[in-house]
Structure formats: C-alpha cells, structure tokens
N, C-alpha and C positions, 0 to 999 in steps of 0.2 A: 796537516797536524794529525795526531792520532785522536781519536775517541775513547775516551774512560772506558773500562771495562768493569761490566756491571754486575757477573756472574755470583760476585760473593757478596752484593750487597741484600740484603736481608727483604723479603719481597712488603712487610709492612711499610720500608720506608718510599716504596712505590706509592704503597693507595693513601699514605699519608701526603704524598704530592698532588695526590689526585684529587684529594681532599682540597689541600690548599689552591690547587690551579683551578677549582669551579667552585669556590666559595664557601663550601662545606667548612671552613676551619682557618683561622686567620694565621698571618704569618707567623709572629709571636707563636704561637701554638705549637705549628709546624717546625720551627727550628727548635723550641724545645724540646720537642718529641726526638728530632733528629741529634740532639745533643744527647738526650738519655742510652744512645748508640753506642757515645762515646765510651761507657764501662766496658764496651764488648769488644772494645780494640779499633771501631772506626773512627777516622778523624775526620771534623766538619769538611774540612778540604776534600777528604776524598768523596764526602758525601754531596755535596753542594755541588762537585765539578761534573757528578754525573746523573743530578736531577736535573739541574736549574741551565735554560739553557746558554750556549756559546755560539753565536752568530759567525764567526769566523769557521764554525766546518761545515756550515749549510749551502754553503756555494758550489754547484756541481757547473752551472751556466751562467759566465762573466755577461756582466750586462753590457760587454764589449764585446762580445761575440759578432762575427761579420754578418753571421747568416739569419739574424734578429735586430730588430728595432724595439727598442722600449720606452713610451712616452706615457705621461700624466694626460688623465682626461676628464671632464668634469660633466655630468647629465643630471638632466632635472629628474627629482623624485618628489610630485607636488603632493603626496600619500605620507611621504615620509619625512625628511627634515628638509625636502626644498630643494637642495643641492645634496649632490654626491659628488665622491672622485674615487679614481681607481689607477692599477697600475695597467696598463695595456702593451701588449708586446705581440710585434707582429712578422713575421715571417717575412726575410728580404729578398729567398731564390726564390718567391714562388709569387707570380703574378695573377695568377686566378683564382675564383671564388675560393673561398676556404671554410672549411667548419670550425664553429666557433665553441669555445670554454671557459663557462665562470670558475675563478677560483677563489674559494672562499677559507678565510681564514679561522682559527681559533677565537676563541673568546677573548681577546688582549689585542685585538687591530692587527693593519696589515706589518706582518715582520718582518726582513728578510729572509726567513725561510721560502714563506707563500710565497714573495713576490720571486722567488729562485724557482719555485713550482710551474710558477707562470712562465718563465722564460724555458723550464725543460719543455712544455707544452709546444711553445712557437720552435724551439730548435727540431720539436720533433712535425712541425707541418701544421698544427692549429693556433685560429689567432687567438689570443688568450687573454681574458680579462681580470684584474683582480683587485677587489671594492676595497674602500679601506670604510668599517664602520663608524671609525673615531673621527672622521672628516669634520662633522660638525663641532667637534670638540680639538681642532685643530691637526687631527691626526695621530696614527701611530707616535710615541711620543718617545723611542729608543730604549724603550724599558719596558719588559711583560708586565712587572706589578702594576707600573702605572697605568698599563695600559689594559689589565683586567678591571682595574680601582675605577677607569674612565666607563669602560665598557656598562659597569655595572650599577653606574648611575641614569642610565640613556633610556629612554620607552622602548621596548621590546618590538611591541607592534610596527613600531615607525623603525625601526631597525630593519626587519622584515620587510616591511616598504622598501626600503632602499635597496633591498636586493633584489628586490621584484623590478624595479626601474632599471638598475643595473644589467640584468638579464634581458630586459626590455634594448635597450639600449645597445647591448654587443649583439643582439640579434639582428636588429637593424642595422650592421655594420656597413658599409659601402662595401666591403668584400665578402660579406657572407656568403654563405652559402644556405644561408635558413636554417639550417639546425644546430642548435645549440645543446651543450652538455654540460653538466656539472659538476666539479669535484671539490669536495670542502672536506675540514678534518676537525674533528669533536663537535663546537659548536658550529664550524662549518657543514661539517657533515649533518645535523641538524637541518640549517639551510638547505641543502640538498633536499633532502627528504619533503621540507616546507613546501620548496618550488614544485616540485614532482604533483604536489598536494594540491596547493592553491589555486592552480591554473593548466588542467591540463591538455590545455593545445601550446604550452610555454616551452618545453624540457623533451628532447629527442630522445636523450638517457642522461638517466644520472650516479654519479658513484660516491656517496656518502660513506668517506672512513670513518668508521668509530664515532657513529654521529645517532643519536635518538628520535624517534619517527614523528613526523607531524600527530599534531593531536585527532584523537580517533574518527572526529566528525567529519575532518578531512578529507581521511584516506579512500573513501571512495573513490575519489577523484583521480586516483594515480592512475594513469597509461603509459606515462614511458618505461622501458625497461630498466631496471637499475641493477646496479654489482655491488653489492653489499660487502663491505670490507673489516671484517672485525677481529680485534685480538683474544687470542685463547684468557690473559690472564686480566681481561677488562671487563671485571665482575658486574661493573654497574651498568654501564652501555647492555650488555651481552641479557640483563636480567628484561631488556626492553623487548626483545629479540625472537619470541616465540610467541606473543599476540602481535607485533608488528606481522614475522609471516603468516598466520592465520588469515588478517586482513588482505595482504597481499593475494593468498591462492583464494580467499573467496571472490574478489575480483577480477579474477584471472589477470594479474599482473607478470607481466615475463620480467623475471628476477632470478638471481645466481648470488648467493652467498657463498666468500668464503672467511672460514676461521684461521686463522695464523696459529700453529702452536708455539704456544713460550711466548707469546709476545704481548705485550703489553698496548696499554691506552697511548696513543701518541707513537705507533711503534717506526711511524712512517717518516717521523720526524727526525730529521738527521743533525740535528743541534743540538739533541739531549743524551744522557745513555739510557733513555727507553729505546733508544731507533735499534731495530733489529733492520741488519742490513740484508741478511740473503730474504727476509720474507716478505722486508722493504721493496727490495726490488722487483721479485716478483710477484706483490701489489701491483706496481708502478706500470711491467708489462702488460699487466693482464687488465690495468687501464687503458693503457693506448689500444689496444687489441680492442677493447670494447668499446670504445669512439671511436674509433677507424671501420669497425664492423655497423655500428648505427649511427655514424654523422656525415661520411665520407659517400 
C-alpha cells in the first residue's frame, strides 16, 4: 500500500494532530479544526488518511519471518502494577548471548508499529522486548484513540516503575550479554530518558526519538551514552532540548543529537503521513550502528 502524500497539507494540521495526540486538544475540537480546512479545498478523507494511523502500512518484518521468534512474556513489577506483559522477539539464527533492547511505545499502548520495531531489532541480531503499559487494563485495545484515553487514566509513577521492571527483566534474560539498550518514541522517548536518569547502572545505551527529558533533579544520574533523535518541525519537544543539552554537558554525559530537516514529530512512525522515509531510514541505521557499538 502507498503512504499518503502530505507535502501539500498545511503545517497547522500536523500541529493540531500533535496537540490532539498529546491530550492538549479533544477529538471534537481537532476534527472541527480539520473541517475548517475544507474551505481551502482539503477533504476530510485526505486529511485523516494523512494524519491518523493505518497499521497495514507498518509491517516491515513479518511475525512469520524464520529469522525471529515472537512471544508474549509477563514480568513482575512490585513497585508498579504488580504484573506487566510485553512482546519478546528473539533471533532464531544465533545461539550465543546477545545484546538486549527495550522498545518503548508512544502514549497509546503497544500498537502494531511498535511491535514491528521490536521485530526489526531482532532481525538485526538483538533480543527485543516491547512492554505494554496498558496491560493492567487489558492491553492495547486495537485503537489508538482508546489507547490514549486508557493510558491517561493510569498512574504515571506506576507506569514508569513498570518500565524499570521490564528493563530489569530483559537485562536478566538467559541469553542476555548483560548490556541493555532502550529505544522509544514520543512518550517512549521520555521513558528512555527517564530510565537513563533514574538508575545510572540500568542502561548501556539509549536512543530517545522525540522524547522530553527526565525531571531536572534526576538528570545528574545519567551515565549511559545517548543518541537523541529530533524532527526539525517538532517545536514542542525541541523547546526542551537546549536545557537538556546543558545538563548533559555539565554532567559529562556522552551524547549525540541528530536534528532531521523538515521532519515532524513522529517521523519514524511509518503508519501515518508524518512518516518521512528518508529521515526515518537514516535515523534507524544510526540507531542500529549506535547499539552495535555500545552493546555488542
């Protein structure tokens, strides 16, 4: 299937979607604003197909791929919601110990795009684990709107503790080489930054895609090298970067930041029109190289 072309869609439509997706605008207001563009010749079908996810577009590695094996695994989370669950993907063509990577979803639960990212990592030779923050409520509901609404009802501190528990679970996997990486998107990018800050011994490398930093008082704990991935048009997240960079420098944290020209928030997500194939591929290759350098 072809991804919708978005070059002709006004920037404000993407800004409205970002506000809607992050709880700063309700769906009724969002749809009303999109409807206002009809006078300029944009159909609702065109706009919604470009902005809302179509997960039929997001599969790059099939769960039937012979090189990987995917299962669901539960883990204990005594400081979180007691029990957690995630999507574990293991390479089948290697028998040695391997580096492990936690894959952290956006603010809507473990959707098909994030599961595919876990499969891509396993295909590249990493053991990947993608927890679902919504597991205590029955798991990702199959719909992003419902998933966002569900996640907003949950205790944020407990969710964060669930991801800490998931990281510990993955790091202790029988085939783990003891080096843990984490990659996350949007809310997941924040969680990567949080995991690096809440326990300086937990991560060996982190790649937050367009994620906000952990609270200022925690940042002094960061030791793991970070690769920060940002989209040029993502004003909301980019506004947090200068102060975060100042703190990383002050604490001698090894980091690199890549700013992708013309890219929106969510540019790596290939299920929506915000997807930027050229920048997403470059960012992903940089991510794999970084993990290989820091974890193998």
